[in-house]
Backbone as a printed PyTorch tensor [residue, N CA C, xyz], in Angstrom:
tensor([[[ -2.4120,   8.5380,  14.3480],
         [ -3.2250,   8.0650,  13.1990],
         [ -3.8940,   9.7280,  12.8070]],

        [[ -4.4490,   9.1530,  11.2960],
         [ -5.0340,  10.2020,  11.0280],
         [ -6.1460,  10.7930,  11.4660]],

        [[ -7.0550,  12.2700,  11.8240],
         [ -8.1710,  12.0180,  12.1110],
         [ -9.1030,  11.7300,  10.9260]],

        [[ -9.8380,  10.9750,  11.2710],
         [-11.0940,  10.6340,  10.2710],
         [-12.0010,  11.3100,  10.2280]],

        [[-12.5510,  12.3960,  11.2400],
         [-13.4700,  13.1880,  11.1060],
         [-13.4500,  14.6760,   9.7990]],

        [[-12.0440,  14.4640,   9.7930],
         [-11.4910,  15.4670,   8.8190],
         [-12.1200,  15.5970,   7.5330]],

        [[-12.4580,  16.7790,   6.5370],
         [-13.0420,  16.4540,   4.9520],
         [-11.6400,  16.8170,   4.2880]],

        [[-11.6820,  15.7430,   3.2970],
         [-10.3140,  16.0540,   2.5860],
         [-10.7850,  16.0910,   1.1790]],

        [[ -9.8400,  16.8030,   0.3240],
         [-10.6210,  16.7890,  -1.1080],
         [-10.5260,  15.7680,  -1.8910]],

        [[ -9.3340,  14.9310,  -1.7640],
         [ -9.5180,  13.8020,  -2.3570],
         [ -8.4000,  12.3310,  -1.6940]],

        [[ -8.8920,  11.4810,  -2.3910],
         [ -8.0640,  10.2390,  -1.6620],
         [ -7.1270,   9.6920,  -2.3980]],

        [[ -6.1420,   9.2960,  -1.8670],
         [ -4.9390,   8.7890,  -2.7560],
         [ -4.5230,   7.1980,  -2.1330]],

        [[ -4.4800,   6.5920,  -3.3020],
         [ -3.9460,   5.0250,  -3.1600],
         [ -2.7390,   4.6880,  -2.5530]],

        [[ -2.5740,   3.8910,  -1.7950],
         [ -1.3980,   3.7330,  -1.0910],
         [ -1.0150,   1.9930,  -1.2070]],

        [[ -0.2820,   1.8700,  -1.7680],
         [ -0.0840,  -0.1260,  -1.9250],
         [  0.4760,  -0.5310,  -0.8210]],

        [[  0.0640,  -1.5570,  -0.2730],
         [  1.0440,  -2.4630,   0.7490],
         [  1.6910,  -3.4630,  -0.1870]],

        [[  2.6980,  -3.7890,  -0.1970],
         [  3.8060,  -4.7970,  -0.6560],
         [  4.3480,  -5.6950,   0.1040]],

        [[  4.4780,  -6.7680,   0.2060],
         [  5.4040,  -7.8250,   1.1300],
         [  6.4860,  -7.9960,   0.3110]],

        [[  7.6840,  -7.9490,   1.1060],
         [  8.9820,  -7.7060,   0.3570],
         [  9.5860,  -8.9250,   0.7600]],

        [[ 10.2880,  -9.4780,   0.0180],
         [ 11.4350, -10.8410,  -0.1790],
         [ 11.7260, -11.2000,   1.1670]],

        [[ 11.7040, -10.1970,   2.2260],
         [ 11.8560, -10.8340,   3.5670],
         [ 10.7160, -10.9320,   4.4850]],

        [[  9.8960, -11.1450,   3.8390],
         [  8.6040, -10.7680,   4.5490],
         [  7.9710,  -9.9060,   5.3680]],

        [[  8.7740,  -8.7610,   5.0880],
         [  8.6520,  -7.2850,   5.8740],
         [  7.6980,  -7.1080,   4.7870]],

        [[  6.6560,  -5.6380,   5.3240],
         [  5.9760,  -5.3270,   4.1870],
         [  6.2010,  -3.5420,   4.1870]],

        [[  5.9760,  -2.7650,   2.9880],
         [  6.0790,  -1.8050,   2.5740],
         [  4.9790,  -0.9500,   2.1220]],

        [[  4.6570,  -0.0090,   2.5250],
         [  3.6000,   0.6430,   2.0080],
         [  4.2780,   2.1710,   1.0490]],

        [[  3.7720,   2.2250,   0.1030],
         [  3.7670,   3.4630,  -0.8590],
         [  3.0300,   3.9530,  -1.4480]],

        [[  2.8000,   5.5010,  -1.9830],
         [  2.1140,   5.9820,  -2.9440],
         [  2.2310,   5.4200,  -4.3190]],

        [[  0.9560,   4.9810,  -4.7460],
         [  0.4600,   4.7280,  -6.0780],
         [  0.9990,   5.6420,  -7.0960]],

        [[  2.0540,   5.2190,  -8.0580],
         [  2.2660,   6.0250,  -8.9630],
         [  1.4790,   6.4640, -10.1450]],

        [[  0.6200,   5.8900, -10.3240],
         [ -0.7540,   6.2230, -11.1830],
         [ -1.5610,   7.3970, -10.6630]],

        [[ -1.5320,   7.5610,  -9.6390],
         [ -2.2000,   8.9060,  -8.6120],
         [ -1.5850,   9.8190,  -9.2490]],

        [[ -2.9710,  11.1220,  -9.2010],
         [ -2.0500,  12.3040,  -9.6080],
         [ -1.1370,  12.4210,  -8.1670]],

        [[ -0.2050,  13.2140,  -8.8130],
         [  1.2940,  13.1090,  -7.9260],
         [  0.7330,  14.1350,  -6.9670]],

        [[  1.2950,  14.0990,  -5.3690],
         [  1.3550,  15.2460,  -4.3690],
         [  2.7980,  15.9690,  -4.4230]],

        [[  2.9220,  16.9280,  -3.8900],
         [  4.1090,  17.4370,  -3.9060],
         [  4.8500,  16.9220,  -2.9970]],

        [[  4.6480,  15.6880,  -2.5800],
         [  5.9070,  15.2420,  -1.6250],
         [  5.3390,  13.7280,  -1.2150]],

        [[  6.2980,  12.9010,  -0.7580],
         [  6.0960,  11.5550,  -0.9330],
         [  6.1690,  10.9850,   0.2390]],

        [[  5.6350,   9.7590,   0.6880],
         [  5.4170,   8.7940,   2.0010],
         [  5.7120,   7.6200,   1.4400]],

        [[  6.0000,   7.0450,   2.4590],
         [  6.7070,   5.8880,   2.6270],
         [  6.5830,   4.9210,   3.9330]],

        [[  6.4240,   3.8170,   3.7330],
         [  6.5660,   3.0650,   5.6280],
         [  6.7840,   1.7730,   5.2450]],

        [[  7.3740,   1.1300,   6.4970],
         [  8.0070,   0.0070,   6.1210],
         [  8.0770,  -0.7670,   8.0180]],

        [[  7.9590,  -1.7560,   7.7080],
         [  7.3230,  -2.7660,   8.8960],
         [  7.3080,  -4.2000,   9.0630]],

        [[  7.4050,  -4.9160,  10.0690],
         [  7.1680,  -6.2760,   9.8940],
         [  6.2760,  -6.8650,  10.0430]],

        [[  5.1210,  -6.1140,  10.2540],
         [  3.5250,  -6.6230,   9.9080],
         [  2.9720,  -5.2640,   9.0590]],

        [[  1.9580,  -5.3650,   8.3990],
         [  1.0880,  -4.7170,   8.0950],
         [  1.1060,  -3.6210,   8.5550]],

        [[  0.1270,  -3.8020,   9.9780],
         [  0.1860,  -2.5230,  10.9670],
         [  0.9590,  -1.7480,  11.0700]],

        [[  2.2350,  -2.5360,  11.4590],
         [  3.4070,  -1.4040,  11.6040],
         [  3.8890,  -0.5260,  10.3950]],

        [[  3.6210,  -1.2440,   9.0460],
         [  4.0600,  -0.6150,   8.1330],
         [  3.0170,   0.9170,   7.7040]],

        [[  1.7140,   0.4060,   8.1820],
         [  1.0050,   1.5680,   8.0060],
         [  0.9010,   2.5920,   9.0010]],

        [[  1.7870,   2.5270,  10.2280],
         [  1.6480,   2.9420,  11.3750],
         [  2.9200,   3.9490,  11.1110]],

        [[  3.9970,   3.2400,  10.4150],
         [  5.3060,   3.9300,   9.7540],
         [  4.8010,   5.1830,   8.9980]],

        [[  3.8380,   4.6990,   7.7570],
         [  3.5370,   5.6380,   6.7850],
         [  2.7480,   6.4950,   7.1360]],

        [[  1.9290,   6.5230,   8.1150],
         [  1.4530,   7.6650,   9.0310],
         [  2.4400,   8.5470,   9.5370]],

        [[  3.4200,   8.0910,   9.9130],
         [  4.4390,   8.6450,  10.9220],
         [  5.0030,   9.5940,   9.8300]],

        [[  5.4860,   9.0260,   9.0160],
         [  5.9560,   9.9050,   7.6740],
         [  5.4780,  10.5150,   7.1520]],

        [[  3.9130,  10.6190,   7.2770],
         [  2.9580,  11.6930,   6.6960],
         [  3.0570,  12.9900,   7.5730]],

        [[  3.1780,  12.5980,   9.1250],
         [  2.9710,  13.4450,   9.6440],
         [  4.2350,  14.3100,  10.0510]],

        [[  5.1190,  13.6390,   9.6380],
         [  6.6480,  14.1010,   9.3540],
         [  6.9240,  15.2860,   8.4070]],

        [[  6.2120,  14.9770,   7.2950],
         [  6.2250,  15.6370,   6.0400],
         [  5.2940,  16.7710,   6.4360]],

        [[  4.4020,  16.7980,   6.9300],
         [  3.4060,  17.8320,   7.4430],
         [  4.1240,  18.8530,   7.9240]],

        [[  4.6420,  18.4200,   9.1680],
         [  5.2480,  19.5380,   9.9520],
         [  6.4750,  20.1330,   9.1550]],

        [[  7.0010,  19.7040,   8.5470],
         [  8.3760,  19.8110,   7.9800],
         [  7.9420,  21.2720,   6.7480]],

        [[  6.9660,  20.7280,   5.5630],
         [  6.2670,  21.7770,   4.9690],
         [  5.5760,  23.1260,   5.6340]],

        [[  5.1320,  22.6950,   6.9350],
         [  4.3870,  23.7250,   7.9210],
         [  5.9810,  24.8340,   8.6070]],

        [[  6.8570,  24.2430,   9.0800],
         [  8.1590,  24.5400,   9.6680],
         [  8.4700,  25.4740,   7.8610]],

        [[  8.3660,  25.5180,   7.4710],
         [  8.8450,  25.7330,   5.9710],
         [  8.3350,  26.6170,   5.0270]],

        [[  6.6630,  26.6750,   5.8550],
         [  5.4900,  27.5920,   5.2060],
         [  5.5050,  27.5660,   3.9320]],

        [[  5.3810,  26.2300,   3.6760],
         [  4.8790,  25.5770,   2.2210],
         [  3.5010,  24.9230,   1.8080]],

        [[  2.7680,  25.0310,   1.2400],
         [  1.4160,  24.6490,   1.1580],
         [  1.6950,  22.5690,   0.9710]],

        [[  0.9710,  22.4560,   1.9590],
         [  0.7390,  20.7370,   2.0370],
         [ -0.7980,  20.6550,   1.9820]],

        [[ -1.0250,  19.5970,   0.8870],
         [ -2.3680,  18.9230,   0.7790],
         [ -2.5790,  17.7440,   1.3800]],

        [[ -3.6350,  17.9180,   2.4550],
         [ -3.6460,  17.1030,   3.2890],
         [ -4.7030,  16.1720,   2.4340]],

        [[ -4.5100,  14.9040,   2.6380],
         [ -5.1880,  14.0640,   1.5830],
         [ -5.7020,  12.7000,   2.6950]],

        [[ -6.6560,  11.9040,   2.1210],
         [ -7.0610,  10.5560,   2.7950],
         [ -6.1530,   9.2640,   2.2690]],

        [[ -5.8450,   8.5280,   2.7510],
         [ -5.3710,   7.3320,   1.8780],
         [ -6.3220,   6.0270,   1.9730]],

        [[ -6.2000,   5.5250,   0.7510],
         [ -7.0690,   3.9300,   0.7860],
         [ -6.0820,   3.2050,   0.3290]],

        [[ -5.7380,   1.9820,   1.2240],
         [ -4.5950,   1.1140,   1.2740],
         [ -5.1440,  -0.0220,   0.0900]],

        [[ -4.1790,  -0.4480,  -0.5180],
         [ -4.6290,  -1.6000,  -1.7520],
         [ -3.3820,  -2.4630,  -1.0980]],

        [[ -3.7520,  -3.8410,  -1.5400],
         [ -2.5100,  -4.9010,  -1.4230],
         [ -2.0920,  -5.3490,  -2.7690]],

        [[ -0.6720,  -5.3660,  -3.1190],
         [ -0.2800,  -6.0140,  -3.9920],
         [ -0.4470,  -7.0880,  -4.0110]],

        [[ -0.8070,  -7.6240,  -5.0450],
         [ -1.4700,  -9.1860,  -5.4880],
         [ -0.1850, -10.0540,  -5.0320]],

        [[  0.6070, -10.0310,  -6.3030],
         [  1.7370, -10.7950,  -6.6890],
         [  2.5400, -11.0430,  -5.2720]],

        [[  2.9380,  -9.8540,  -4.5530],
         [  3.5650,  -9.7550,  -3.8850],
         [  3.3220, -10.6790,  -2.5400]],

        [[  2.0110, -10.7110,  -2.2610],
         [  1.1750, -11.4030,  -0.9440],
         [  1.0200, -12.7450,  -1.6540]],

        [[  1.2360, -13.2920,  -3.0710],
         [  0.7740, -14.6920,  -3.2550],
         [  1.8630, -15.2900,  -3.7340]],

        [[  2.9680, -14.4940,  -4.0210],
         [  4.4770, -15.1270,  -4.3980],
         [  4.8930, -16.3330,  -3.1740]],

        [[  5.3590, -16.2490,  -1.8770],
         [  5.4860, -16.7430,  -1.0890],
         [  4.6230, -18.1060,  -1.0240]],

        [[  2.9730, -18.3930,  -1.4210],
         [  2.7070, -19.5750,  -1.2460],
         [  2.6570, -20.1630,  -3.0320]],

        [[  3.4200, -19.6320,  -3.6390],
         [  3.3910, -20.3230,  -5.1790],
         [  3.5970, -21.6990,  -4.9980]],

        [[  4.4250, -22.1420,  -4.2260],
         [  4.7370, -23.4690,  -4.5300],
         [  3.7180, -24.4310,  -3.4420]],

        [[  2.7550, -23.9910,  -2.8330],
         [  1.9940, -24.2970,  -1.7310],
         [  0.5980, -25.0200,  -2.5840]],

        [[  0.2110, -23.5090,  -3.3580],
         [ -0.9060, -23.3580,  -3.8720],
         [ -1.0140, -23.2500,  -5.3750]],

        [[ -1.8420, -23.9950,  -6.1210],
         [ -1.9680, -24.2570,  -7.3980],
         [ -2.9020, -23.1830,  -7.7890]],

        [[ -2.7890, -22.6060,  -9.2700],
         [ -3.7680, -21.6430,  -9.7750],
         [ -5.1440, -22.2320,  -9.6110]],

        [[ -5.1150, -23.4960,  -9.6260],
         [ -6.3470, -24.1610, -10.0110],
         [ -6.9620, -24.1140,  -8.3560]],

        [[ -6.0230, -24.6470,  -7.4920],
         [ -6.4140, -24.4020,  -6.0070],
         [ -7.1160, -23.2760,  -5.4450]],

        [[ -5.9090, -21.9170,  -6.2950],
         [ -6.8500, -20.5320,  -5.7770],
         [ -8.1490, -20.2240,  -6.5550]],

        [[ -8.4740, -20.9530,  -7.3750],
         [ -9.6750, -20.7200,  -8.4240],
         [-10.6570, -21.4250,  -7.8640]],

        [[-10.2830, -22.5130,  -6.8440],
         [-11.5760, -23.2040,  -6.1060],
         [-11.8940, -22.4140,  -4.7800]],

        [[-10.7970, -21.7960,  -4.1690],
         [-10.8770, -20.9820,  -3.0590],
         [-11.5160, -19.8670,  -3.5380]],

        [[-11.0750, -18.8120,  -4.3060],
         [-11.1400, -17.7060,  -4.8190],
         [-12.5040, -17.0320,  -5.4700]],

        [[-13.4480, -18.3590,  -6.3460],
         [-14.1090, -18.1530,  -7.1220],
         [-13.9400, -17.3160,  -8.2220]],

        [[-12.6330, -17.2130,  -8.6410],
         [-12.2020, -16.1830,  -9.6420],
         [-11.4760, -17.3590, -10.8450]],

        [[-11.3190, -16.5130, -12.1610],
         [-10.7080, -17.3090, -13.3580],
         [ -9.1570, -18.0070, -12.8820]],

        [[ -9.1840, -18.9370, -13.5120],
         [ -8.0900, -19.6890, -13.1140],
         [ -6.3970, -19.2510, -13.4680]],

        [[ -6.6340, -18.3390, -14.4830],
         [ -5.6670, -17.6460, -15.1410],
         [ -5.0910, -16.5900, -14.4020]],

        [[ -6.2230, -15.9350, -13.4290],
         [ -5.7250, -14.8130, -12.5890],
         [ -4.7700, -15.0690, -11.8900]],

        [[ -4.9270, -15.9160, -10.7500],
         [ -3.9660, -16.1710,  -9.7890],
         [ -3.0130, -16.5490, -10.3570]],

        [[ -2.5370, -17.0390, -11.4250],
         [ -1.7130, -17.3150, -11.9820],
         [ -0.7970, -16.0010, -12.4910]],

        [[ -1.4730, -14.9210, -12.8950],
         [ -1.1610, -13.8170, -13.1320],
         [ -0.6760, -13.1570, -12.0430]],

        [[ -1.1940, -13.1400, -10.8620],
         [ -0.8510, -12.7780,  -9.7040],
         [  0.7420, -13.2020,  -9.3750]],

        [[  0.8030, -14.7500,  -9.1200],
         [  1.8150, -15.7030,  -8.7870],
         [  3.1550, -14.8540,  -9.5570]],

        [[  3.2780, -14.8330, -11.0470],
         [  4.2230, -14.3560, -11.7320],
         [  4.2070, -12.9820, -12.0970]],

        [[  3.8440, -11.9920, -11.2310],
         [  3.7480, -11.1240, -11.5470],
         [  3.2250, -10.1600, -12.6220]],

        [[  2.3710, -10.9470, -13.7630],
         [  1.8670, -10.1810, -14.7440],
         [  0.6380,  -9.3840, -14.2800]]])
């Protein structure tokens, strides 16, 4: 795991997404200022996917070090992709039901479920 006592120049968003096969993937948010490397991870659980993501990050760091290239170490902020998490439950929960559970606008859960 990443050392939490380190000082990082910036934090980069990494998105956690549920796949159609109910596995999880983690990838860097394309809207963030890009790094000079990519990192991904996947697993059967969110925890496995994040662990795989950090393993990929460490492999990338070692590769840059071996090639004597500059590697920017960053801290990651993990965020969930709402649509991919709600989609499996689309037939079980109505937007009205989600509105009651989450105390949010009735249209918003429907947008998540439909991927808007």
